[in-house]
C-alpha positions in Angstrom: 0.0 0.0 0.0 1.2 3.6 -0.7 1.3 5.6 2.5 2.3 9.2 3.1 3.5 10.3 6.5 3.2 14.0 7.2 5.8 15.0 9.8 9.2 13.4 10.5 9.3 13.9 14.2 9.5 11.1 16.7 6.1 9.6 15.9 6.2 10.2 12.2 9.7 8.9 11.6 9.3 5.8 13.7 5.8 5.0 12.3 6.7 5.6 8.7 9.9 3.5 9.0 8.0 0.6 10.6 5.3 0.7 8.0 8.0 0.4 5.4 9.4 -2.5 7.3 6.0 -4.1 7.0 6.3 -3.9 3.2 4.3 -0.8 2.5 5.7 2.0 0.3 6.1 5.1 2.5 6.9 8.7 1.7 7.7 10.9 4.7 7.0 14.6 4.2 8.3 17.5 6.3 8.5 21.3 5.8 11.9 21.4 7.3 14.2 21.2 4.3 17.4 20.7 6.4 15.8 17.7 8.2 14.7 16.1 5.0 18.1 16.6 3.4 19.7 15.0 6.4 17.3 12.0 6.3 18.0 11.6 2.6 21.7 11.2 3.6 20.8 8.7 6.3 21.3 11.1 9.2 18.7 10.5 11.9 17.5 13.6 13.9 16.6 11.7 17.0 18.1 8.9 19.1 16.0 5.8 19.1 17.8 2.4 19.4 17.7 0.5 16.1 15.9 3.2 14.1 19.0 4.2 12.0 19.4 0.6 10.9 15.7 0.3 9.8 15.8 3.6 8.0 18.9 2.7 6.0 17.5 -0.8 5.2 14.2 0.4 3.9 15.5 3.4 1.9 18.1 1.1 0.3 15.3 -1.4 -0.6 13.1 1.4 -2.0 10.2 1.3 0.4 11.0 4.5 2.3 11.7 8.0 0.9 11.8 11.5 2.2 10.6 14.8 0.6 9.5 18.3 1.2 7.1 18.2 -1.7 3.5 17.5 -0.6 2.4 17.5 -4.3 4.7 14.5 -4.9 3.7 12.5 -1.9 -0.1 12.9 -1.4 -1.8 12.2 -4.8 -0.6 8.6 -5.1 -1.3 7.8 -1.4 -4.1 5.5 -0.3 -3.6 6.6 3.3 -2.1 9.9 4.6 -1.1 10.0 8.2 -0.8 13.3 10.0 2.0 13.0 12.6 2.9 16.6 13.3 3.5 18.2 16.7 0.7 19.1 19.1 2.6 20.9 21.8 1.0 22.7 24.7 -0.2 26.1 23.6 2.3 29.0 24.0 -0.4 30.8 26.0 0.5 28.4 28.9 -3.1 27.4 29.4 -2.6 23.7 28.9 -4.5 23.5 25.6 -3.0 21.5 22.7 -1.7 23.7 19.9 -3.4 22.3 16.8 -2.1 24.8 14.3 0.3 22.3 12.7 -2.6 19.7 12.4 -4.9 22.2 10.6 -2.1 23.5 8.4 -1.3 20.0 7.3 -5.0 19.3 6.6 -5.3 22.3 4.4 -2.3 21.4 2.3 -3.3 17.7 2.1 -6.7 18.7 0.8 -5.4 20.4 -2.4 -3.5 17.3 -3.4 -6.0 14.5 -2.8 -6.7 12.3 -5.9 -9.0 9.3 -5.6 -10.3 7.8 -2.4 -7.9 8.5 0.5 -8.0 7.9 4.2 -6.6 10.8 6.2 -5.5 9.6 9.6 -4.7 11.6 12.7 -1.6 9.9 14.2 -0.7 12.8 16.5 -2.2 13.0 20.0 -5.1 15.3 19.6 -8.1 16.5 21.6 -11.6 15.0 21.1 -13.2 16.6 18.0 -10.0 17.2 16.1 -10.7 14.6 13.4 -14.0 16.2 12.7 -12.3 19.6 12.3 -9.8 18.0 9.9 -12.7 16.6 7.9 -14.4 20.1 7.8 -11.2 21.8 6.6 -10.5 19.3 3.8 -14.1 19.6 2.6 -13.9 23.4 2.6 -10.7 23.4 0.7 -11.6 20.6 -1.7 -15.3 19.9 -1.9 -14.8 17.3 -4.6 -12.4 15.2 -2.5 -13.2 11.5 -1.9 -11.9 10.8 1.5 -12.5 9.7 5.1 -10.8 10.9 8.3 -9.8 8.5 11.0 -8.0 8.4 14.3 -5.1 6.0 15.0 -3.4 7.1 18.2 0.2 5.9 18.9 1.4 4.2 22.0 5.1 4.2 21.5 7.6 4.4 24.4 10.7 6.4 23.7 13.7 4.0 23.8 11.5 1.0 23.0 9.4 2.4 20.1 10.3 -0.1 17.4 9.5 -3.1 19.6 6.3 -1.3 20.7 5.3 -0.8 17.1 6.1 -4.3 15.9 4.7 -6.1 18.9 2.0 -3.7 20.3 -0.4 -4.5 23.1 -3.2 -3.3 20.8 -4.0 -1.1 17.8 -6.7 1.4 18.2 -8.6 2.7 15.1 -11.4 5.3 15.2 -13.4 5.3 12.0 -16.7 6.6 10.7 -17.0 4.2 7.7 -16.5 0.6 6.9 -14.3 1.6 3.9 -11.9 3.5 6.1 -11.7 0.6 8.6 -10.8 -1.8 5.8 -7.9 0.4 4.7 -6.6 0.7 8.2 -6.9 -3.1 8.8 -5.0 -3.7 5.6 -2.2 -1.4 6.7 -1.9 -3.3 10.0 -2.5 -6.7 8.5 1.1 -7.8 9.1 0.3 -7.8 12.8 -2.4 -10.3 12.3 0.0 -13.2 12.4 1.0 -12.0 15.9 -2.6 -12.0 17.0 -2.5 -8.3 17.9 -5.9 -7.1 19.0 -7.3 -4.3 16.8 -9.8 -2.2 18.7 -12.2 -0.5 16.2 -14.3 2.2 17.7 -15.6 5.7 17.1 -13.3 8.5 16.2 -14.0 10.4 19.5 -13.3 7.3 21.5 -10.0 6.7 19.8 -9.0 10.3 20.3 -9.8 10.1 24.0 -8.1 6.7 24.5 -4.6 8.1 24.2 -5.2 10.8 26.7 -6.8 8.4 29.1 -4.0 5.9 28.9 -1.3 8.5 29.5 -3.2 10.1 32.3 -3.7 6.7 34.0 0.1 6.0 33.8 0.9 9.5 35.1 -1.5 8.8 38.1 0.4 5.5 38.9 3.7 7.4 38.9 2.5 10.2 41.1 0.8 7.6 43.4 4.0 5.7 44.0 6.0 8.9 44.5 3.6 10.0 47.2 3.8 6.6 48.8 7.6 6.9 48.7 7.4 10.1 50.8 5.2 8.2 53.3 7.8 5.4 53.4 10.6 7.8 54.3 8.5 9.2 57.1 7.6 5.8 58.7 10.8 4.0 57.9 9.3 1.7 55.3 10.9 0.5 52.0 9.0 1.6 48.9 10.8 -0.9 46.7 9.5 -3.8 48.6 6.1 -2.2 48.9 5.9 -1.6 45.1 6.9 -5.2 44.5 4.3 -6.5 46.8 1.4 -4.5 45.5 2.5 -4.9 41.9 2.1 -8.7 42.2 -1.6 -8.0 42.4 -2.9 -8.6 38.9 -5.4 -5.8 39.3 -2.6 -3.3 39.9 0.4 -4.6 37.9 4.1 -3.8 38.5 4.7 -1.3 35.7 5.0 2.4 36.4 5.4 1.7 40.1 9.0 3.0 40.2 9.5 6.0 42.4 11.8 8.8 41.2 12.1 12.5 40.6 8.7 12.7 38.7 7.5 12.0 35.2 8.6 14.0 32.2 9.0 13.6 28.4 6.9 14.6 25.4 3.7 13.0 26.5 2.7 12.8 30.1 3.1 16.5 31.1 1.4 17.7 27.9 -1.3 15.2 27.7 -2.5 15.4 31.3 -2.9 19.1 31.0 -4.7 18.8 27.7 -7.1 16.2 29.1 -7.9 18.5 32.0 -8.8 21.3 29.5 -10.9 18.9 27.4 -12.8 17.8 30.4 -13.3 21.4 31.7 -14.7 22.4 28.3 -17.5 19.8 28.7 -18.3 20.8 32.3 -16.7 17.7 33.8 -13.6 17.1 36.0 -10.8 14.6 36.4 -9.7 15.4 40.0 -7.4 12.4 40.2 -5.5 13.6 37.1 -5.3 17.1 38.5 -3.9 15.7 41.7 -1.3 13.7 39.8 -0.1 16.9 38.0 0.2 18.7 41.4 2.1 15.7 42.9 4.5 15.6 40.0 5.4 19.2 40.4 5.8 18.8 44.2 8.0 15.7 43.7 10.6 17.7 41.7 10.6 20.3 44.5 11.1 17.4 47.0 14.2 16.3 45.1 15.7 19.8 45.3 15.1 19.7 49.1 16.7 16.2 49.3 19.8 17.3 47.5 20.1 20.4 49.6 19.8 18.4 52.8 22.5 16.0 51.7 24.7 19.0 51.1 24.3 20.1 54.7 21.4 22.5 54.2 22.8 24.7 51.4 23.9 24.2 47.8 25.6 27.6 47.6 29.1 27.3 46.3 28.8 23.5 46.0 29.7 21.5 42.9 27.1 18.8 42.1 27.9 15.9 39.7 24.8 14.8 37.8 24.5 11.5 35.9 21.7 11.5 33.4 19.8 14.5 32.0 17.1 13.0 29.7 13.7 12.2 31.1 14.4 8.5 30.8 17.1 6.2 29.4 17.6 5.2 25.8 16.4 8.6 24.4 17.9 12.0 23.9 14.6 13.7 24.7 14.9 16.6 27.2 11.3 17.8 27.0 10.0 18.3 30.5 12.8 16.2 31.9 13.0 16.4 35.8 16.6 17.7 35.3 15.2 20.8 33.5 13.4 21.7 36.7 15.7 20.5 39.4 19.0 21.7 38.1 18.0 25.4 37.4 16.6 25.5 41.0 19.9 24.4 42.4 21.9 26.8 40.2 19.7 29.7 41.2 21.0 29.2 44.8 24.6 29.1 43.7 25.3 25.5 42.9 27.8 24.6 40.1 26.6 21.6 37.9 28.9 19.2 36.2 26.9 16.7 34.2 27.1 13.7 31.9 24.5 11.9 29.8 25.2 9.2 27.2 22.9 10.7 24.5 21.3 13.8 25.8 24.0 16.4 26.2 23.5 18.1 22.9 19.8 18.5 23.5 20.5 19.5 27.2 22.3 22.6 26.0 19.1 23.8 24.5 16.9 23.1 27.6 19.2 23.8 30.5 20.8 27.1 31.7 24.2 28.1 30.5 27.0 27.5 32.9 26.7 23.7 33.2 29.9 21.9 32.5 29.4 18.8 30.4 31.8 15.9 30.7 32.9 12.9 28.7 32.1 10.3 31.4 30.7 9.8 34.8 34.0 9.9 36.6 35.0 13.2 35.0 31.7 14.6 36.3 32.5 13.4 39.8 35.9 15.0 39.9 36.0 17.3 42.9 32.2 17.4 43.3 30.6 17.7 46.7 27.9 15.1 45.9 26.8 13.0 43.0 23.1 12.8 41.8 22.0 9.9 39.7 19.1 11.5 37.8 18.5 9.1 34.9 19.0 5.3 35.2 21.1 4.7 32.0 22.5 1.2 32.0 26.1 2.4 32.1 25.4 4.0 35.5 24.2 0.7 37.0 27.7 -0.8 37.7 29.9 2.2 38.5 33.3 1.6 40.0 32.4 2.8 43.5 36.0 3.0 44.7 37.1 5.2 41.8 33.9 7.3 42.2 34.6 7.8 45.9 38.2 8.9 45.2 37.0 11.4 42.6 34.4 13.0 44.8 35.3 15.8 47.2 32.8 14.3 49.6 31.4 10.7 49.2 27.7 11.7 49.0 25.5 9.7 46.6 21.9 10.8 45.9 20.2 8.1 44.0 16.9 9.5 42.6 16.2 6.2 40.7 17.0 3.7 43.5 19.5 1.9 41.3 21.9 1.0 44.1 21.4 -0.9 47.3 21.7 1.3 50.4 23.7 -1.1 52.5 26.2 -1.8 49.7 26.7 1.9 49.2 27.2 2.6 52.9 29.6 -0.3 53.2 31.5 1.2 50.3 31.9 4.4 52.4 29.2 6.6 50.9 26.6 8.7 52.5 23.7 7.5 50.5 20.0 8.4 50.0 17.4 7.2 47.6 13.7 7.8 47.1 11.3 6.1 49.5 13.9 4.3 51.5 14.8 5.8 54.9 
């Protein structure tokens, strides 16, 4: 099948490449000429394990191509996916900015030839697909098309596996014809018995927000319980393991830390709250999760300050990990982007390392941070070390070498990677999250 993917950001590039791996012929379109030129040369603008290999393979085999020309990509397509950004509005009110979606719809409309399914792949508020439908009909009244919703559920760092072996595929359609096209696109997953949930457009649009909000609630819940554990001398790791064994709860997303971040949870929880408010309803549990997440980052600042003797002024802090999670270079709403500026405002000096995120970090973090080539260089002469992101290469650090590098052997483990007793036996003053 001929597929056009509008947008070569995280979702568009991963989805388009994986569709090509299925055997479809995919053309990825983007208005950014520099990005397209780089992709045509095999340069990948994001870090996602395995993506570079798949892009090279499918471009070489002729199933994947990149262009800035919508007129080249849309007319021959049987399905056009819109995978452009939907960031929070610049007004700061939490609403999703749909200007890129609507601009794409207008441009697509003028190039439609024959029956085409236009599919919202981006995370969008309820009612967006209907607006896309309206725009296309206004621009091109003769167009033969349907609009559908097909939300993505890709985890950064594991996106290819998530796409190839999904828990489910959700398609929101208003016609049998559109459903048939989408089922044909995802037919390669049939052999893996992947459930396809076919529902209304509005239900599909809301599903992504509901899923992300639920996971955000789980994270905020365990972070609050971690605070309780510290107060009553309990161990949140054991507690999370015990409750996670309950099939009704599950063990995933019960890992305490400095709070959630990334491109989805912060943006989508706020957008869901605005959607609900517009309809005169409320989601108090989601509102609470957002408040808890902000408070958790403030708690981490306090934890670091206390381990430094009550003040970070004039102290050098070594930070390992800057991205919001391992196996990505994404710095959007990363906890480090809140925690580190707060420490720097009070006079702390930051020396940091991240395996993949330091280039992006320079765009998101204040100037004045010293970026190092490895963890031990970051620790040189520092008054404490903060493990912010649990990259694999930080899980088996040479503790003796680390202790020798540090000015003071203070280890603040915001991801609970290390065992407290082991760290204390190695001569560190250690603290984690949710463990007294």
